[in-house]
N, CA, C and O atoms as a DFTB+ gen file, in Angstrom:
576 C
 N C O
     1  1       0.843      -1.163       0.000
     2  2       0.000       0.000       0.000
     3  2       0.893       1.232       0.000
     4  3       2.115       1.140       0.117
     5  1       0.270       2.351      -0.130
     6  2       0.991       3.604      -0.163
     7  2       0.046       4.730      -0.497
     8  3      -1.171       4.594      -0.369
     9  1       0.609       5.843      -0.926
    10  2      -0.245       6.972      -1.302
    11  2       0.437       7.827      -2.359
    12  3       1.657       7.992      -2.372
    13  1      -0.392       8.363      -3.239
    14  2       0.092       9.273      -4.266
    15  2       0.181      10.666      -3.674
    16  3      -0.745      11.125      -3.003
    17  1       1.289      11.335      -3.920
    18  2       1.445      12.720      -3.485
    19  2       1.075      13.694      -4.591
    20  3       0.731      14.844      -4.321
    21  1       1.145      13.239      -5.828
    22  2       0.812      14.107      -6.963
    23  2      -0.044      13.341      -7.959
    24  3      -0.062      12.110      -7.967
    25  1      -0.736      14.071      -8.777
    26  2      -1.458      13.519      -9.926
    27  2      -1.003      14.330     -11.138
    28  3      -1.424      15.470     -11.335
    29  1      -0.143      13.725     -11.938
    30  2       0.494      14.501     -13.004
    31  2      -0.424      14.744     -14.194
    32  3      -1.454      14.092     -14.368
    33  1      -0.017      15.678     -14.976
    34  2      -0.697      15.885     -16.251
    35  2       0.104      15.148     -17.324
    36  3       1.315      14.960     -17.206
    37  1      -0.596      14.747     -18.351
    38  2       0.012      13.970     -19.433
    39  2      -0.257      14.663     -20.753
    40  3      -1.176      15.471     -20.885
    41  1       0.561      14.328     -21.710
    42  2       0.275      14.747     -23.076
    43  2       0.477      13.541     -23.979
    44  3       1.355      12.710     -23.753
    45  1      -0.349      13.469     -24.996
    46  2      -0.253      12.363     -25.937
    47  2       0.885      12.637     -26.907
    48  3       0.966      13.719     -27.488
    49  1       1.765      11.654     -27.082
    50  2       2.871      11.823     -28.023
    51  2       2.716      10.928     -29.242
    52  3       3.372      11.151     -30.260
    53  1       1.850       9.912     -29.152
    54  2       1.572       9.036     -30.291
    55  2       0.148       8.510     -30.125
    56  3      -0.142       7.824     -29.145
    57  1      -0.734       8.817     -31.057
    58  2      -2.132       8.403     -30.893
    59  2      -2.357       6.899     -31.024
    60  3      -3.462       6.417     -30.778
    61  1      -1.343       6.170     -31.402
    62  2      -1.507       4.726     -31.562
    63  2      -2.218       4.399     -32.851
    64  3      -2.348       5.244     -33.738
    65  1      -2.669       3.190     -32.947
    66  2      -3.349       2.750     -34.150
    67  2      -4.007       1.418     -33.914
    68  3      -4.225       1.007     -32.775
    69  1      -4.314       0.759     -34.982
    70  2      -5.013      -0.517     -34.877
    71  2      -4.187      -1.561     -34.121
    72  3      -4.738      -2.332     -33.335
    73  1      -2.872      -1.591     -34.351
    74  2      -2.040      -2.615     -33.725
    75  2      -0.983      -2.056     -32.781
    76  3      -0.085      -2.790     -32.369
    77  1      -1.067      -0.785     -32.431
    78  2      -0.123      -0.243     -31.452
    79  2      -0.860       0.679     -30.487
    80  3      -1.810       1.378     -30.840
    81  1      -0.379       0.642     -29.277
    82  2      -1.018       1.402     -28.199
    83  2      -0.624       2.878     -28.279
    84  3       0.468       3.207     -28.741
    85  1      -1.507       3.755     -27.831
    86  2      -1.111       5.160     -27.754
    87  2      -0.016       5.348     -26.705
    88  3       0.067       4.575     -25.751
    89  1       0.810       6.354     -26.874
    90  2       1.897       6.660     -25.938
    91  2       1.657       8.047     -25.360
    92  3       1.176       8.953     -26.039
    93  1       2.004       8.183     -24.093
    94  2       1.828       9.443     -23.378
    95  2       3.129       9.807     -22.693
    96  3       3.994       8.959     -22.472
    97  1       3.254      11.090     -22.358
    98  2       4.448      11.578     -21.690
    99  2       4.022      12.450     -20.515
   100  3       3.122      13.281     -20.640
   101  1       4.677      12.253     -19.374
   102  2       4.390      13.073     -18.198
   103  2       4.866      14.505     -18.428
   104  3       5.960      14.726     -18.947
   105  1       4.050      15.461     -18.044
   106  2       4.481      16.856     -18.087
   107  2       4.791      17.382     -16.692
   108  3       5.330      18.479     -16.542
   109  1       4.448      16.592     -15.662
   110  2       4.786      16.884     -14.270
   111  2       5.195      15.566     -13.617
   112  3       4.749      14.503     -14.050
   113  1       6.024      15.616     -12.596
   114  2       6.448      14.361     -11.970
   115  2       5.296      13.685     -11.215
   116  3       4.379      14.344     -10.725
   117  1       5.372      12.362     -11.138
   118  2       4.447      11.565     -10.354
   119  2       5.209      11.071      -9.134
   120  3       6.248      10.424      -9.266
   121  1       4.694      11.375      -7.943
   122  2       5.371      10.997      -6.702
   123  2       4.451      10.086      -5.900
   124  3       3.290      10.410      -5.651
   125  1       4.993       8.941      -5.502
   126  2       4.227       7.929      -4.777
   127  2       5.079       7.390      -3.641
   128  3       6.258       7.087      -3.827
   129  1       4.482       7.273      -2.470
   130  2       5.169       6.655      -1.341
   131  2       4.623       5.250      -1.167
   132  3       3.439       5.063      -0.888
   133  1       5.487       4.271      -1.333
   134  2       5.122       2.866      -1.198
   135  2       5.575       2.365       0.164
   136  3       6.672       2.689       0.619
   137  1       4.734       1.580       0.809
   138  2       5.133       0.999       2.089
   139  2       6.174      -0.111       1.874
   140  3       6.829      -0.538       2.825
   141  1       6.325      -0.571       0.640
   142  2       7.275      -1.650       0.337
   143  2       8.671      -1.151      -0.019
   144  3       9.665      -1.682       0.475
   145  1       8.750      -0.134      -0.872
   146  2      10.067       0.280      -1.364
   147  2      10.394       1.749      -1.099
   148  3      11.478       2.210      -1.453
   149  1       9.483       2.478      -0.490
   150  2       9.753       3.882      -0.186
   151  2       9.226       4.814      -1.262
   152  3       8.236       4.521      -1.932
   153  1       9.894       5.922      -1.411
   154  2       9.453       6.973      -2.329
   155  2       9.815       6.618      -3.771
   156  3      10.953       6.257      -4.071
   157  1       8.824       6.729      -4.654
   158  2       9.053       6.505      -6.082
   159  2       8.723       7.804      -6.797
   160  3       7.616       8.326      -6.669
   161  1       9.672       8.321      -7.542
   162  2       9.465       9.551      -8.299
   163  2       9.622       9.231      -9.777
   164  3      10.685       8.806     -10.229
   165  1       8.551       9.443     -10.512
   166  2       8.602       9.268     -11.965
   167  2       8.778      10.667     -12.538
   168  3       7.908      11.524     -12.385
   169  1       9.897      10.888     -13.192
   170  2      10.279      12.219     -13.644
   171  2       9.439      12.702     -14.833
   172  3       8.784      11.917     -15.518
   173  1       9.482      14.012     -15.048
   174  2       8.842      14.608     -16.224
   175  2       9.438      13.962     -17.476
   176  3      10.561      13.458     -17.448
   177  1       8.691      13.981     -18.549
   178  2       9.109      13.463     -19.848
   179  2       9.202      11.939     -19.894
   180  3       9.704      11.397     -20.878
   181  1       8.735      11.233     -18.866
   182  2       8.716       9.768     -18.896
   183  2       7.608       9.314     -19.833
   184  3       6.478       9.795     -19.743
   185  1       7.930       8.383     -20.738
   186  2       6.954       7.861     -21.700
   187  2       6.271       6.623     -21.140
   188  3       6.909       5.798     -20.485
   189  1       4.976       6.494     -21.395
   190  2       4.207       5.346     -20.925
   191  2       3.072       5.033     -21.892
   192  3       2.636       5.886     -22.665
   193  1       2.606       3.795     -21.829
   194  2       1.394       3.426     -22.572
   195  2       0.279       3.068     -21.589
   196  3      -0.721       2.459     -21.967
   197  1       0.462       3.451     -20.331
   198  2      -0.433       3.081     -19.228
   199  2      -0.427       1.579     -19.077
   200  3       0.644       0.972     -19.058
   201  1      -1.580       0.964     -18.970
   202  2      -1.567      -0.485     -18.740
   203  2      -1.472      -1.242     -20.055
   204  3      -1.872      -0.757     -21.114
   205  1      -0.928      -2.445     -19.948
   206  2      -0.744      -3.284     -21.135
   207  2      -1.662      -4.496     -21.077
   208  3      -1.306      -5.572     -21.556
   209  1      -2.839      -4.325     -20.494
   210  2      -3.792      -5.427     -20.412
   211  2      -4.165      -5.866     -21.814
   212  3      -4.534      -5.035     -22.644
   213  1      -4.074      -7.157     -22.090
   214  2      -4.468      -7.629     -23.424
   215  2      -5.900      -7.212     -23.736
   216  3      -6.756      -7.195     -22.852
   217  1      -6.144      -6.889     -24.954
   218  2      -7.467      -6.406     -25.350
   219  2      -8.448      -7.551     -25.602
   220  3      -9.370      -7.422     -26.407
   221  1      -8.241      -8.671     -24.908
   222  2      -9.181      -9.788     -24.961
   223  2     -10.446      -9.302     -24.235
   224  3     -10.362      -8.874     -23.083
   225  1     -11.611      -9.361     -24.888
   226  2     -12.807      -8.696     -24.362
   227  2     -13.115      -8.917     -22.885
   228  3     -13.299      -7.932     -22.170
   229  1     -13.180     -10.131     -22.394
   230  2     -13.596     -10.339     -21.010
   231  2     -12.530      -9.853     -20.028
   232  3     -12.864      -9.264     -19.000
   233  1     -11.233     -10.097     -20.335
   234  2     -10.170      -9.657     -19.438
   235  2     -10.087      -8.143     -19.383
   236  3      -9.956      -7.559     -18.307
   237  1     -10.163      -7.507     -20.550
   238  2     -10.056      -6.057     -20.559
   239  2     -11.269      -5.414     -19.894
   240  3     -11.141      -4.391     -19.220
   241  1     -12.434      -6.005     -20.079
   242  2     -13.639      -5.478     -19.448
   243  2     -13.509      -5.529     -17.919
   244  3     -13.932      -4.599     -17.232
   245  1     -12.934      -6.601     -17.392
   246  2     -12.824      -6.764     -15.947
   247  2     -11.636      -6.022     -15.343
   248  3     -11.748      -5.449     -14.259
   249  1     -10.500      -6.030     -16.035
   250  2      -9.267      -5.551     -15.415
   251  2      -8.583      -4.390     -16.133
   252  3      -7.744      -3.714     -15.538
   253  1      -8.920      -4.149     -17.379
   254  2      -8.207      -3.131     -18.151
   255  2      -8.623      -1.712     -17.813
   256  3      -9.760      -1.454     -17.417
   257  1      -7.687      -0.810     -17.975
   258  2      -7.923       0.623     -17.798
   259  2      -8.464       0.947     -16.410
   260  3      -9.327       1.813     -16.268
   261  1      -7.968       0.266     -15.395
   262  2      -8.439       0.461     -14.026
   263  2      -7.562       1.406     -13.208
   264  3      -7.988       1.892     -12.161
   265  1      -6.361       1.666     -13.670
   266  2      -5.491       2.541     -12.904
   267  2      -4.363       3.082     -13.749
   268  3      -3.368       2.395     -13.979
   269  1      -4.511       4.305     -14.210
   270  2      -3.473       4.870     -15.072
   271  2      -2.232       5.252     -14.284
   272  3      -1.116       4.988     -14.731
   273  1      -2.403       5.868     -13.120
   274  2      -1.238       6.279     -12.344
   275  2      -0.452       5.078     -11.820
   276  3       0.777       5.090     -11.880
   277  1      -1.122       4.039     -11.307
   278  2      -0.357       2.848     -10.922
   279  2       0.383       2.220     -12.103
   280  3       1.486       1.700     -11.936
   281  1      -0.210       2.263     -13.283
   282  2       0.448       1.707     -14.464
   283  2       1.706       2.499     -14.823
   284  3       2.698       1.922     -15.270
   285  1       1.668       3.820     -14.628
   286  2       2.860       4.644     -14.882
   287  2       3.964       4.251     -13.908
   288  3       5.120       4.109     -14.305
   289  1       3.614       4.075     -12.630
   290  2       4.604       3.621     -11.642
   291  2       5.221       2.290     -12.056
   292  3       6.437       2.105     -11.998
   293  1       4.370       1.382     -12.467
   294  2       4.831       0.049     -12.859
   295  2       5.747       0.130     -14.075
   296  3       6.776      -0.544     -14.124
   297  1       5.379       0.950     -15.055
   298  2       6.248       1.128     -16.228
   299  2       7.615       1.665     -15.809
   300  3       8.643       1.219     -16.317
   301  1       7.624       2.621     -14.882
   302  2       8.878       3.199     -14.405
   303  2       9.730       2.139     -13.703
   304  3      10.934       2.045     -13.942
   305  1       9.097       1.341     -12.837
   306  2       9.849       0.339     -12.092
   307  2      10.321      -0.806     -12.984
   308  3      11.287      -1.491     -12.648
   309  1       9.653      -1.020     -14.113
   310  2      10.074      -2.050     -15.075
   311  2      11.155      -1.547     -16.020
   312  3      11.702      -2.332     -16.794
   313  1      11.474      -0.263     -15.975
   314  2      12.481       0.331     -16.859
   315  2      13.832       0.354     -16.149
   316  3      13.922       0.837     -15.020
   317  1      14.882      -0.159     -16.789
   318  2      16.200      -0.122     -16.155
   319  2      16.606       1.304     -15.814
   320  3      16.239       2.218     -16.553
   321  1      17.326       1.534     -14.764
   322  2      18.119       0.614     -13.952
   323  2      17.360       0.015     -12.760
   324  3      18.005      -0.478     -11.835
   325  1      16.045       0.035     -12.742
   326  2      15.241      -0.594     -11.693
   327  2      15.559      -0.057     -10.300
   328  3      15.731      -0.828      -9.356
   329  1      15.634       1.248     -10.177
   330  2      15.890       1.857      -8.878
   331  2      14.738       2.800      -8.554
   332  3      14.372       3.641      -9.375
   333  1      14.165       2.663      -7.361
   334  2      13.133       3.616      -6.942
   335  2      13.806       4.886      -6.467
   336  3      13.360       5.988      -6.785
   337  1      14.868       4.737      -5.715
   338  2      15.742       5.840      -5.342
   339  2      17.161       5.353      -5.605
   340  3      17.403       4.146      -5.579
   341  1      18.096       6.245      -5.855
   342  2      19.453       5.796      -6.169
   343  2      19.994       4.846      -5.103
   344  3      19.970       5.152      -3.911
   345  1      20.479       3.697      -5.550
   346  2      21.071       2.725      -4.656
   347  2      20.120       1.643      -4.164
   348  3      20.571       0.664      -3.569
   349  1      18.801       1.792      -4.395
   350  2      17.826       0.787      -3.971
   351  2      17.320       0.065      -5.214
   352  3      16.537       0.621      -5.984
   353  1      17.768      -1.175      -5.408
   354  2      17.375      -1.957      -6.573
   355  2      16.021      -2.608      -6.330
   356  3      15.782      -3.196      -5.275
   357  1      15.141      -2.499      -7.315
   358  2      13.793      -3.048      -7.236
   359  2      13.736      -4.316      -8.076
   360  3      14.125      -4.308      -9.244
   361  1      13.254      -5.404      -7.486
   362  2      13.076      -6.646      -8.228
   363  2      11.727      -6.603      -8.949
   364  3      10.888      -5.744      -8.678
   365  1      11.541      -7.530      -9.856
   366  2      10.265      -7.615     -10.572
   367  2       9.114      -7.877      -9.603
   368  3       8.045      -7.282      -9.739
   369  1       9.318      -8.750      -8.638
   370  2       8.264      -9.051      -7.648
   371  2       7.902      -7.810      -6.844
   372  3       6.729      -7.579      -6.550
   373  1       8.911      -7.005      -6.484
   374  2       8.636      -5.773      -5.737
   375  2       7.853      -4.786      -6.598
   376  3       6.918      -4.149      -6.114
   377  1       8.226      -4.655      -7.868
   378  2       7.522      -3.746      -8.771
   379  2       6.063      -4.162      -8.928
   380  3       5.172      -3.313      -8.949
   381  1       5.820      -5.456      -9.039
   382  2       4.453      -5.956      -9.181
   383  2       3.646      -5.729      -7.899
   384  3       2.450      -5.445      -7.953
   385  1       4.303      -5.855      -6.764
   386  2       3.630      -5.617      -5.479
   387  2       3.262      -4.141      -5.327
   388  3       2.198      -3.815      -4.799
   389  1       4.139      -3.254      -5.788
   390  2       3.828      -1.821      -5.764
   391  2       2.622      -1.538      -6.654
   392  3       1.750      -0.749      -6.288
   393  1       2.570      -2.179      -7.822
   394  2       1.412      -2.011      -8.710
   395  2       0.128      -2.438      -8.013
   396  3      -0.881      -1.736      -8.079
   397  1       0.164      -3.584      -7.346
   398  2      -1.030      -4.081      -6.657
   399  2      -1.504      -3.102      -5.589
   400  3      -2.695      -2.799      -5.517
   401  1      -0.603      -2.610      -4.771
   402  2      -0.971      -1.664      -3.718
   403  2      -1.445      -0.336      -4.272
   404  3      -2.423       0.228      -3.782
   405  1      -0.763       0.170      -5.290
   406  2      -1.143       1.461      -5.873
   407  2      -2.486       1.362      -6.591
   408  3      -3.275       2.306      -6.569
   409  1      -2.744       0.223      -7.224
   410  2      -4.033       0.031      -7.890
   411  2      -5.158       0.041      -6.869
   412  3      -6.181       0.696      -7.072
   413  1      -4.973      -0.680      -5.778
   414  2      -6.004      -0.695      -4.733
   415  2      -6.214       0.707      -4.162
   416  3      -7.351       1.140      -3.976
   417  1      -5.123       1.411      -3.886
   418  2      -5.237       2.764      -3.330
   419  2      -5.962       3.711      -4.276
   420  3      -6.713       4.578      -3.829
   421  1      -5.745       3.554      -5.577
   422  2      -6.375       4.478      -6.527
   423  2      -7.844       4.139      -6.783
   424  3      -8.615       5.010      -7.184
   425  1      -8.241       2.877      -6.555
   426  2      -9.625       2.476      -6.826
   427  2     -10.538       2.559      -5.602
   428  3     -11.731       2.828      -5.746
   429  1     -10.007       2.336      -4.421
   430  2     -10.845       2.178      -3.235
   431  2     -11.500       3.484      -2.792
   432  3     -11.071       4.577      -3.160
   433  1     -12.538       3.333      -2.003
   434  2     -13.204       4.474      -1.373
   435  2     -12.484       4.720      -0.053
   436  3     -12.473       3.853       0.820
   437  1     -11.889       5.887       0.095
   438  2     -11.028       6.161       1.250
   439  2     -11.758       6.097       2.587
   440  3     -11.240       5.541       3.555
   441  1     -12.939       6.656       2.637
   442  2     -13.697       6.682       3.884
   443  2     -15.072       6.080       3.650
   444  3     -16.039       6.812       3.436
   445  1     -15.173       4.746       3.688
   446  2     -16.467       4.113       3.420
   447  2     -17.499       4.500       4.474
   448  3     -17.240       4.458       5.677
   449  1     -18.671       4.877       3.984
   450  2     -19.733       5.307       4.889
   451  2     -20.875       4.311       4.970
   452  3     -21.660       4.350       5.917
   453  1     -20.981       3.421       3.995
   454  2     -22.072       2.458       3.979
   455  2     -21.512       1.056       3.782
   456  3     -20.331       0.877       3.485
   457  1     -22.369       0.082       3.950
   458  2     -21.979      -1.301       3.703
   459  2     -21.612      -1.473       2.233
   460  3     -20.674      -2.203       1.912
   461  1     -22.338      -0.812       1.344
   462  2     -22.036      -0.897      -0.086
   463  2     -20.630      -0.384      -0.378
   464  3     -19.913      -0.969      -1.191
   465  1     -20.231       0.705       0.280
   466  2     -18.861       1.214       0.107
   467  2     -17.837       0.163       0.511
   468  3     -16.821      -0.008      -0.163
   469  1     -18.097      -0.533       1.591
   470  2     -17.179      -1.576       2.053
   471  2     -17.138      -2.746       1.076
   472  3     -16.074      -3.312       0.825
   473  1     -18.287      -3.104       0.531
   474  2     -18.336      -4.174      -0.468
   475  2     -17.557      -3.761      -1.710
   476  3     -16.823      -4.568      -2.280
   477  1     -17.713      -2.511      -2.130
   478  2     -16.971      -2.016      -3.291
   479  2     -15.465      -2.035      -3.032
   480  3     -14.682      -2.317      -3.938
   481  1     -15.064      -1.738      -1.805
   482  2     -13.637      -1.807      -1.477
   483  2     -13.105      -3.230      -1.573
   484  3     -11.963      -3.436      -1.985
   485  1     -13.911      -4.204      -1.202
   486  2     -13.499      -5.598      -1.345
   487  2     -13.359      -5.939      -2.831
   488  3     -12.419      -6.632      -3.221
   489  1     -14.282      -5.458      -3.656
   490  2     -14.178      -5.677      -5.102
   491  2     -12.919      -5.021      -5.668
   492  3     -12.250      -5.588      -6.532
   493  1     -12.605      -3.830      -5.180
   494  2     -11.382      -3.151      -5.618
   495  2     -10.146      -3.961      -5.248
   496  3      -9.176      -4.011      -6.004
   497  1     -10.188      -4.594      -4.079
   498  2      -9.076      -5.451      -3.667
   499  2      -8.937      -6.636      -4.613
   500  3      -7.823      -6.996      -4.995
   501  1     -10.061      -7.246      -4.997
   502  2     -10.031      -8.365      -5.941
   503  2      -9.509      -7.934      -7.301
   504  3      -8.748      -8.666      -7.933
   505  1      -9.909      -6.751      -7.760
   506  2      -9.402      -6.234      -9.044
   507  2      -7.894      -6.041      -8.969
   508  3      -7.173      -6.421      -9.892
   509  1      -7.410      -5.450      -7.870
   510  2      -5.963      -5.226      -7.749
   511  2      -5.202      -6.549      -7.724
   512  3      -4.109      -6.636      -8.285
   513  1      -5.754      -7.578      -7.089
   514  2      -5.099      -8.882      -7.093
   515  2      -5.182      -9.541      -8.474
   516  3      -4.266     -10.263      -8.867
   517  1      -6.264      -9.301      -9.208
   518  2      -6.372      -9.830     -10.570
   519  2      -5.330      -9.228     -11.488
   520  3      -4.713      -9.930     -12.289
   521  1      -5.138      -7.923     -11.369
   522  2      -4.113      -7.241     -12.167
   523  2      -2.727      -7.747     -11.767
   524  3      -1.883      -8.008     -12.624
   525  1      -2.499      -7.881     -10.460
   526  2      -1.223      -8.396      -9.964
   527  2      -0.953      -9.789     -10.521
   528  3       0.160     -10.072     -10.965
   529  1      -1.963     -10.665     -10.503
   530  2      -1.785     -12.028     -11.023
   531  2      -1.422     -11.997     -12.508
   532  3      -0.587     -12.780     -12.960
   533  1      -2.042     -11.103     -13.258
   534  2      -1.732     -10.983     -14.679
   535  2      -0.298     -10.573     -14.939
   536  3       0.361     -11.137     -15.812
   537  1       0.196      -9.591     -14.183
   538  2       1.582      -9.160     -14.407
   539  2       2.578     -10.177     -13.877
   540  3       3.685     -10.280     -14.404
   541  1       2.208     -10.934     -12.840
   542  2       3.106     -11.985     -12.368
   543  2       3.218     -13.105     -13.403
   544  3       4.294     -13.669     -13.599
   545  1       2.097     -13.425     -14.066
   546  2       2.113     -14.502     -15.056
   547  2       2.752     -14.087     -16.377
   548  3       3.490     -14.867     -16.979
   549  1       2.476     -12.868     -16.832
   550  2       2.874     -12.473     -18.188
   551  2       3.849     -11.301     -18.256
   552  3       4.310     -10.957     -19.344
   553  1       4.172     -10.682     -17.130
   554  2       5.042      -9.507     -17.144
   555  2       6.498      -9.790     -17.409
   556  3       7.258      -8.878     -17.735
   557  1       6.904     -11.047     -17.273
   558  2       8.313     -11.389     -17.476
   559  2       8.794     -10.996     -18.861
   560  3       9.981     -10.737     -19.058
   561  1       7.869     -10.949     -19.833
   562  2       8.271     -10.585     -21.206
   563  2       8.678      -9.120     -21.310
   564  3       9.429      -8.746     -22.211
   565  1       8.187      -8.292     -20.396
   566  2       8.450      -6.858     -20.458
   567  2       9.552      -6.408     -19.493
   568  3      10.022      -5.273     -19.576
   569  1       9.960      -7.282     -18.591
   570  2      11.019      -6.938     -17.651
   571  2      12.324      -6.824     -18.411
   572  3      12.736      -7.757     -19.100
   573  1      12.961      -5.697     -18.286
   574  2      14.190      -5.449     -19.052
   575  2      15.398      -5.530     -18.149
   576  3      16.526      -5.350     -18.610
C-alpha cells in the first residue's frame, strides 16, 4: 500500500493505431510513497502506454484501464536501472507488489460510509489482485 502525493498531467505523443497502443508523456512528476520500497518519483518526460492489459474482451472489461497512475509507476519500475531511489534496486516481484498496492489505493473508497462502500472496497481489492496475477504470469516478457 501507499499513497500518491501528486497527480500529473500527461500529453499524448503518439495516438496509436489498430495494432499499437497510444503513448503518453508526463508533463509533471508523479510521486508515490510505497510501504514496500519507499518513495518513487517518476520524472517529467517519462513515456508510458499506461496499462498493457491484453485487449481480450472479457479480461479487458474486468481488469483493463483500471489505474493509469499505478500503471505509470509500474512502467517506471520495469524500466532499467530498476531503482526507486538511487542505490535501492527493485526486483520484478517488488515492482508488481507496488502495482497491486497502488491500484487498490487508486480504486478504493477512502472513507467508506455504507456497507455498499465496504463491499466495493473488497471488489477493488479483488481487481488489484487480478491485475497483480496478470503481471506476475505475463510480465516477465516486459522486464528489461
